[in-house]
VEXDREN-573636 format. One record per residue (C-alpha): y, z, x. Coordinates in Angstrom, 2 decimals, padded with zeros to 5 digits, m for minus. Example, Ala and Ser with C-alpha at 12.3 -4.5 7.8 and 13.67 -1.06 7.14 Angstrom:
<atoms>
+---------+---------+---------+
!      py !      pz !      px !
+---------+---------+---------+
! m004.50 !  007.80 !  012.30 !
! m001.06 !  007.14 !  013.67 !
+---------+---------+---------+
</atoms>
This chain:
<atoms>
+---------+---------+---------+
!      py !      pz !      px !
+---------+---------+---------+
!  114.82 !  128.91 !  066.04 !
!  113.12 !  125.99 !  067.80 !
!  113.69 !  122.25 !  067.64 !
!  111.16 !  119.66 !  066.44 !
!  108.47 !  119.05 !  069.09 !
!  109.12 !  115.31 !  068.89 !
!  112.19 !  116.00 !  071.04 !
!  109.84 !  116.94 !  073.88 !
!  107.98 !  113.60 !  073.84 !
!  110.41 !  111.65 !  076.12 !
!  110.33 !  114.35 !  078.79 !
!  106.53 !  114.61 !  078.69 !
!  106.15 !  110.82 !  079.02 !
!  108.63 !  110.75 !  081.92 !
!  106.71 !  113.50 !  083.72 !
!  103.41 !  111.65 !  083.28 !
!  104.96 !  108.40 !  084.51 !
!  106.41 !  110.06 !  087.60 !
!  103.10 !  111.77 !  088.36 !
!  101.29 !  108.41 !  088.29 !
!  103.83 !  106.80 !  090.63 !
!  103.74 !  109.81 !  092.97 !
!  099.95 !  109.56 !  093.11 !
!  100.15 !  105.85 !  094.00 !
!  102.82 !  106.48 !  096.63 !
!  100.73 !  109.29 !  098.08 !
!  097.82 !  106.90 !  098.57 !
!  100.23 !  104.42 !  100.15 !
!  101.52 !  107.01 !  102.60 !
!  097.98 !  107.92 !  103.66 !
!  097.46 !  104.26 !  104.57 !
!  100.68 !  103.41 !  106.42 !
!  102.47 !  106.69 !  107.22 !
!  105.85 !  105.02 !  106.67 !
!  108.68 !  107.56 !  106.70 !
!  110.54 !  105.71 !  103.88 !
!  107.54 !  106.46 !  101.66 !
!  108.34 !  110.17 !  101.99 !
!  111.89 !  109.58 !  100.73 !
!  110.58 !  107.46 !  097.87 !
!  108.19 !  110.27 !  096.94 !
!  111.04 !  112.78 !  097.13 !
!  113.06 !  110.57 !  094.77 !
!  110.33 !  110.29 !  092.15 !
!  109.49 !  113.96 !  092.67 !
!  113.13 !  114.77 !  091.95 !
!  113.11 !  112.62 !  088.82 !
!  109.95 !  114.40 !  087.68 !
!  111.53 !  117.80 !  088.30 !
!  114.61 !  116.64 !  086.40 !
!  112.34 !  115.63 !  083.49 !
!  110.69 !  119.06 !  083.62 !
!  114.08 !  120.78 !  083.35 !
!  114.94 !  118.53 !  080.41 !
!  111.67 !  119.50 !  078.73 !
!  112.34 !  123.20 !  079.26 !
!  115.85 !  122.74 !  077.84 !
!  114.35 !  121.35 !  074.65 !
!  111.90 !  124.25 !  074.35 !
!  114.42 !  127.06 !  075.01 !
!  115.00 !  129.00 !  071.78 !
!  118.45 !  129.54 !  070.28 !
!  118.36 !  133.21 !  071.34 !
!  118.36 !  132.33 !  075.06 !
!  121.28 !  133.70 !  077.05 !
!  124.03 !  131.08 !  077.06 !
!  124.98 !  131.65 !  080.71 !
!  121.37 !  131.12 !  081.75 !
!  121.20 !  127.89 !  079.76 !
!  124.46 !  126.68 !  081.34 !
!  123.17 !  127.31 !  084.88 !
!  119.86 !  125.67 !  083.97 !
!  121.60 !  122.58 !  082.61 !
!  123.90 !  122.30 !  085.62 !
!  120.91 !  122.70 !  087.92 !
!  119.07 !  119.97 !  086.03 !
!  121.87 !  117.46 !  086.49 !
!  122.22 !  118.51 !  090.14 !
!  118.58 !  117.54 !  090.72 !
!  119.28 !  114.07 !  089.37 !
!  122.38 !  113.68 !  091.55 !
!  120.48 !  114.73 !  094.68 !
!  117.52 !  112.48 !  093.80 !
!  119.82 !  109.47 !  093.59 !
!  121.30 !  110.47 !  096.95 !
!  117.80 !  110.46 !  098.43 !
!  117.20 !  106.89 !  097.26 !
!  120.22 !  105.77 !  099.28 !
!  118.68 !  107.29 !  102.40 !
!  115.46 !  105.44 !  101.53 !
!  117.52 !  102.26 !  101.54 !
!  118.86 !  103.05 !  105.02 !
!  115.39 !  103.67 !  106.44 !
!  114.34 !  100.22 !  105.25 !
!  117.21 !  098.20 !  106.68 !
!  118.59 !  100.43 !  109.44 !
!  117.69 !  103.21 !  111.84 !
!  120.71 !  105.40 !  111.14 !
!  122.99 !  106.39 !  108.30 !
!  125.02 !  103.41 !  107.06 !
!  128.59 !  103.34 !  105.73 !
!  127.38 !  102.90 !  102.09 !
!  125.22 !  106.01 !  102.44 !
!  128.13 !  107.97 !  103.90 !
!  130.30 !  106.89 !  100.95 !
!  127.61 !  107.86 !  098.43 !
!  127.02 !  111.20 !  100.20 !
!  130.76 !  111.92 !  099.92 !
!  130.76 !  111.02 !  096.21 !
!  127.66 !  113.15 !  095.65 !
!  129.48 !  116.12 !  097.21 !
!  132.51 !  115.60 !  094.96 !
!  130.31 !  115.26 !  091.86 !
!  128.30 !  118.41 !  092.66 !
!  131.50 !  120.38 !  093.42 !
!  133.06 !  119.26 !  090.13 !
!  129.87 !  120.12 !  088.25 !
!  129.50 !  123.64 !  089.63 !
!  133.10 !  124.71 !  090.18 !
!  135.21 !  122.46 !  087.94 !
!  134.57 !  124.37 !  084.73 !
!  133.67 !  121.16 !  082.89 !
!  130.21 !  122.06 !  081.56 !
!  129.69 !  123.81 !  078.23 !
!  126.48 !  124.33 !  076.23 !
!  125.75 !  124.78 !  072.55 !
!  122.58 !  124.94 !  070.47 !
!  121.67 !  122.32 !  067.84 !
!  118.73 !  122.78 !  065.42 !
!  117.93 !  119.05 !  065.73 !
!  118.01 !  118.59 !  069.52 !
!  118.09 !  122.05 !  071.09 !
!  120.56 !  123.01 !  073.79 !
!  123.12 !  120.27 !  074.42 !
!  125.68 !  119.97 !  077.20 !
!  129.18 !  118.60 !  076.99 !
!  131.74 !  118.27 !  079.77 !
!  134.99 !  118.57 !  077.84 !
!  136.32 !  121.52 !  079.85 !
!  138.23 !  121.47 !  083.12 !
!  140.98 !  118.95 !  083.79 !
!  140.41 !  116.70 !  080.81 !
!  137.96 !  115.53 !  078.20 !
!  136.56 !  112.62 !  080.21 !
!  137.36 !  113.70 !  083.78 !
!  133.86 !  114.75 !  084.78 !
!  132.29 !  111.74 !  083.06 !
!  134.56 !  109.56 !  085.19 !
!  133.50 !  111.34 !  088.39 !
!  129.81 !  111.14 !  087.49 !
!  130.05 !  107.51 !  086.39 !
!  131.77 !  106.55 !  089.67 !
!  128.96 !  108.16 !  091.64 !
!  126.23 !  106.52 !  089.57 !
!  127.78 !  103.06 !  089.66 !
!  128.10 !  103.19 !  093.46 !
!  124.46 !  104.23 !  093.84 !
!  123.34 !  101.42 !  091.54 !
!  125.50 !  098.79 !  093.25 !
!  124.18 !  099.53 !  096.74 !
!  120.60 !  099.82 !  095.49 !
!  120.64 !  096.53 !  093.59 !
!  122.47 !  094.71 !  096.40 !
!  119.60 !  095.67 !  098.69 !
!  116.98 !  094.47 !  096.23 !
!  118.72 !  091.16 !  095.52 !
!  119.02 !  090.59 !  099.26 !
!  115.27 !  091.17 !  099.46 !
!  114.75 !  088.74 !  096.59 !
!  116.82 !  086.13 !  098.40 !
!  114.76 !  086.60 !  101.57 !
!  111.39 !  086.37 !  099.82 !
!  109.87 !  082.89 !  099.74 !
!  106.39 !  083.66 !  098.44 !
!  106.06 !  083.42 !  094.66 !
!  104.07 !  086.66 !  094.45 !
!  106.71 !  088.55 !  096.40 !
!  109.55 !  087.18 !  094.29 !
!  107.84 !  087.98 !  091.00 !
!  107.08 !  091.48 !  092.19 !
!  110.64 !  092.17 !  093.32 !
!  111.95 !  090.82 !  089.99 !
!  109.61 !  093.24 !  088.22 !
!  110.89 !  096.14 !  090.33 !
!  114.53 !  095.16 !  089.76 !
!  113.91 !  094.87 !  086.01 !
!  112.22 !  098.27 !  085.88 !
!  114.90 !  100.07 !  087.86 !
!  117.63 !  098.36 !  085.84 !
!  116.05 !  099.57 !  082.59 !
!  115.61 !  103.12 !  083.94 !
!  118.97 !  103.39 !  085.70 !
!  121.40 !  101.34 !  083.63 !
!  119.76 !  101.70 !  080.21 !
!  119.11 !  105.41 !  080.68 !
!  122.64 !  106.06 !  081.95 !
!  124.34 !  104.17 !  079.11 !
!  122.30 !  105.95 !  076.43 !
!  122.86 !  109.31 !  078.12 !
!  126.63 !  108.80 !  078.04 !
!  126.45 !  107.76 !  074.38 !
!  124.36 !  110.82 !  073.51 !
!  126.93 !  113.08 !  075.17 !
!  130.08 !  111.36 !  073.99 !
!  129.21 !  110.56 !  070.36 !
!  128.57 !  113.68 !  068.23 !
!  126.63 !  111.68 !  065.63 !
!  123.96 !  110.87 !  068.25 !
!  123.24 !  114.49 !  069.19 !
!  120.08 !  114.48 !  067.11 !
!  118.48 !  111.99 !  069.54 !
!  118.39 !  114.73 !  072.20 !
!  116.84 !  113.50 !  075.47 !
!  115.70 !  110.12 !  074.17 !
!  117.52 !  108.48 !  077.08 !
!  114.38 !  109.38 !  079.05 !
!  112.53 !  106.67 !  077.11 !
!  114.41 !  104.14 !  079.25 !
!  113.25 !  106.00 !  082.35 !
!  109.65 !  105.86 !  081.15 !
!  109.76 !  102.14 !  080.33 !
!  111.59 !  101.29 !  083.56 !
!  109.25 !  103.27 !  085.79 !
!  106.27 !  101.72 !  084.02 !
!  107.54 !  098.33 !  085.23 !
!  107.87 !  099.74 !  088.76 !
!  104.32 !  101.14 !  088.62 !
!  102.97 !  097.76 !  087.43 !
!  104.76 !  096.03 !  090.32 !
!  103.34 !  098.59 !  092.72 !
!  099.80 !  098.03 !  091.48 !
!  100.12 !  094.29 !  092.13 !
!  100.71 !  094.96 !  095.84 !
!  101.40 !  098.52 !  097.02 !
!  103.08 !  097.61 !  100.31 !
!  105.70 !  095.44 !  098.59 !
!  107.32 !  098.50 !  097.04 !
!  109.65 !  098.44 !  100.05 !
!  111.32 !  095.07 !  099.20 !
!  113.27 !  095.32 !  102.50 !
!  115.77 !  092.54 !  103.20 !
!  114.62 !  092.45 !  106.84 !
!  113.19 !  089.37 !  108.55 !
!  110.56 !  089.35 !  111.28 !
!  110.06 !  086.10 !  113.18 !
!  107.64 !  086.45 !  116.07 !
!  105.23 !  089.06 !  117.39 !
!  104.41 !  089.03 !  121.11 !
!  101.78 !  091.03 !  123.04 !
!  101.95 !  091.14 !  126.86 !
!  099.55 !  092.92 !  129.20 !
!  100.54 !  095.10 !  132.15 !
!  100.55 !  092.08 !  134.46 !
!  103.26 !  090.46 !  132.34 !
!  100.95 !  087.81 !  130.88 !
!  101.27 !  087.00 !  127.16 !
!  098.02 !  087.75 !  125.37 !
!  099.08 !  086.85 !  121.86 !
!  102.03 !  085.47 !  119.94 !
!  102.24 !  085.22 !  116.19 !
!  104.81 !  083.46 !  114.01 !
!  105.67 !  084.79 !  110.58 !
!  105.92 !  081.56 !  108.60 !
!  108.67 !  080.81 !  106.10 !
!  106.83 !  078.39 !  103.80 !
!  103.05 !  078.25 !  103.49 !
!  101.45 !  076.90 !  106.65 !
!  104.71 !  075.44 !  107.97 !
!  106.15 !  077.22 !  110.96 !
!  109.67 !  078.57 !  111.00 !
!  112.01 !  075.56 !  110.93 !
!  115.35 !  076.21 !  112.60 !
!  114.41 !  079.74 !  113.57 !
!  111.17 !  078.49 !  115.14 !
!  113.02 !  076.01 !  117.32 !
!  115.51 !  078.68 !  118.34 !
!  112.83 !  081.24 !  119.11 !
!  110.51 !  078.82 !  120.92 !
!  113.34 !  077.63 !  123.15 !
!  114.24 !  081.18 !  124.07 !
!  110.67 !  082.47 !  124.32 !
!  110.30 !  081.79 !  128.05 !
!  113.43 !  083.82 !  128.71 !
!  112.21 !  086.59 !  126.43 !
!  108.83 !  086.66 !  128.19 !
!  110.61 !  087.00 !  131.54 !
!  112.58 !  089.93 !  130.14 !
!  109.37 !  091.52 !  128.92 !
!  107.67 !  090.95 !  132.29 !
!  110.51 !  092.80 !  133.98 !
!  110.20 !  095.53 !  131.36 !
!  106.48 !  095.89 !  132.04 !
!  107.14 !  096.21 !  135.79 !
!  109.92 !  098.73 !  135.26 !
!  109.46 !  102.49 !  135.03 !
!  111.79 !  102.49 !  132.03 !
!  110.78 !  100.73 !  128.81 !
!  113.67 !  100.10 !  126.38 !
!  112.78 !  100.17 !  122.70 !
!  115.26 !  097.45 !  121.74 !
!  116.92 !  094.46 !  123.40 !
!  119.83 !  092.76 !  121.63 !
!  119.66 !  088.96 !  121.64 !
!  122.44 !  086.61 !  120.54 !
!  121.70 !  086.82 !  116.82 !
!  118.40 !  088.73 !  116.78 !
!  116.92 !  091.90 !  118.20 !
!  113.76 !  092.40 !  120.20 !
!  111.94 !  095.59 !  119.17 !
!  109.59 !  096.94 !  121.84 !
!  106.71 !  099.40 !  121.81 !
!  104.51 !  100.26 !  124.82 !
!  100.95 !  101.55 !  125.09 !
!  098.82 !  102.17 !  128.19 !
!  097.35 !  098.67 !  128.16 !
!  100.06 !  096.40 !  126.78 !
!  103.61 !  095.91 !  125.57 !
!  104.38 !  094.82 !  122.00 !
!  107.57 !  093.03 !  121.01 !
!  108.87 !  091.89 !  117.64 !
!  111.75 !  089.46 !  117.16 !
!  113.66 !  090.47 !  114.01 !
!  117.08 !  090.32 !  112.35 !
!  117.82 !  093.96 !  113.10 !
!  116.20 !  097.27 !  113.89 !
!  114.75 !  099.26 !  111.00 !
!  112.45 !  102.23 !  110.53 !
!  109.90 !  100.15 !  108.64 !
!  109.64 !  097.40 !  111.26 !
!  109.63 !  099.98 !  114.04 !
!  106.86 !  101.95 !  112.35 !
!  104.80 !  098.80 !  111.68 !
!  105.13 !  097.66 !  115.31 !
!  104.10 !  101.08 !  116.57 !
!  101.11 !  101.20 !  114.22 !
!  100.08 !  097.69 !  115.26 !
!  100.35 !  098.61 !  118.95 !
!  098.20 !  101.72 !  118.54 !
!  095.57 !  099.86 !  116.50 !
!  095.54 !  096.88 !  118.89 !
!  095.13 !  099.25 !  121.84 !
!  092.26 !  101.04 !  120.14 !
!  090.40 !  097.85 !  119.18 !
!  091.01 !  095.72 !  122.29 !
!  091.39 !  098.25 !  125.11 !
!  088.22 !  097.19 !  126.90 !
!  088.91 !  093.50 !  126.24 !
!  092.37 !  093.79 !  127.81 !
!  090.98 !  095.67 !  130.81 !
!  088.38 !  092.96 !  131.51 !
!  090.39 !  090.00 !  130.21 !
!  089.32 !  086.61 !  131.63 !
!  092.21 !  084.58 !  130.25 !
!  090.65 !  083.53 !  126.94 !
!  092.99 !  084.15 !  124.00 !
!  090.42 !  083.62 !  121.25 !
!  089.02 !  087.08 !  121.99 !
!  092.07 !  088.42 !  120.13 !
!  091.46 !  086.45 !  116.93 !
!  090.55 !  089.62 !  115.05 !
!  094.10 !  090.85 !  115.66 !
!  095.17 !  088.72 !  112.69 !
!  093.62 !  091.32 !  110.40 !
!  095.82 !  094.01 !  111.97 !
!  098.91 !  091.81 !  111.62 !
!  098.16 !  091.22 !  107.95 !
!  097.70 !  094.94 !  107.31 !
!  100.68 !  096.25 !  109.27 !
!  103.28 !  093.56 !  108.50 !
!  102.33 !  092.52 !  104.97 !
!  105.63 !  093.93 !  103.63 !
!  107.77 !  091.40 !  105.53 !
!  109.54 !  089.59 !  102.69 !
!  110.78 !  086.63 !  104.67 !
!  107.32 !  085.35 !  105.29 !
!  104.01 !  084.25 !  103.95 !
!  101.70 !  085.51 !  106.69 !
!  099.82 !  082.48 !  108.00 !
!  097.12 !  081.90 !  110.57 !
!  097.92 !  083.35 !  113.97 !
!  099.01 !  081.14 !  116.83 !
!  097.86 !  081.97 !  120.31 !
!  099.45 !  080.75 !  123.51 !
!  097.01 !  079.27 !  125.99 !
!  097.63 !  080.61 !  129.47 !
+---------+---------+---------+
</atoms>
């Protein structure tokens, strides 16, 4: 006995949607090589694999061995749990350089949820002619015990994820950035919250069993919003709540070749932050001069309320004033340094003191730091020396 093929439609649509997003992210990774992109691809790859397992569950005939179906169903949910854990690590790579307390908490909850799923004896399966093989979690310690464990895990993942995105929304001043983040938040809210609520209803209310895996429709709609946001500006998929304020390039003689402000509003320079940074710039330059002369080059210097990220090439030293260290900013600074070195190596070697020879560096800044949400990238400013 098989179920109506219409039950397979949500899973098929979800798979197609994930494939499209994975293709777009793959192109993005080829351009910027950001490590967070890998984790984002793993997340959507996991969601796609989860959708595949849901599709197979619909197509399994009633004669399939029940133990096999139970293991398959448990494995399917495990993929979703692990995928959501991966997205928390993606969050850390955006805003930090190491595992944060929220990620440790979520990792702990993920372990509890997986242990309860596999060893708690909660899961049971039964076949329905309308929706195929269904899972309920009434066994174990109580009727709603596992649902409570799973819901706690999901709600913590969603809270930390949406806190990050709303922080990014608060940081963004450009209208295009704000509208794009809102689109991403809306899409993920539809996929995560809408899909979760319907999934719980489908499992808890017997009368809704005939709807099968139609909770995946929310995933499809939500991820479609995310894909549309991505297409508007691929680099903004990161929506990192990290601010970058000034980029400085210094040659091996300790002379500043280029400085660039990331502007807050249009063509206006940073207001209070600009005053703060400009006043401290001479001291920062002295620090960088000492760094250039030293055999040891630190990769970060902690200022009073900022950090100075540093990358070194053969011809110059590159520094970025930011709120805090993060994998994305670090990767962008490293990419910028390598590209600047490649394009201006001969110019730096034979430099005569004219800063306008570095005007083309603005193109590199736009490409490598276009994801910085706190800024509308404006025309570069060069220090005359």
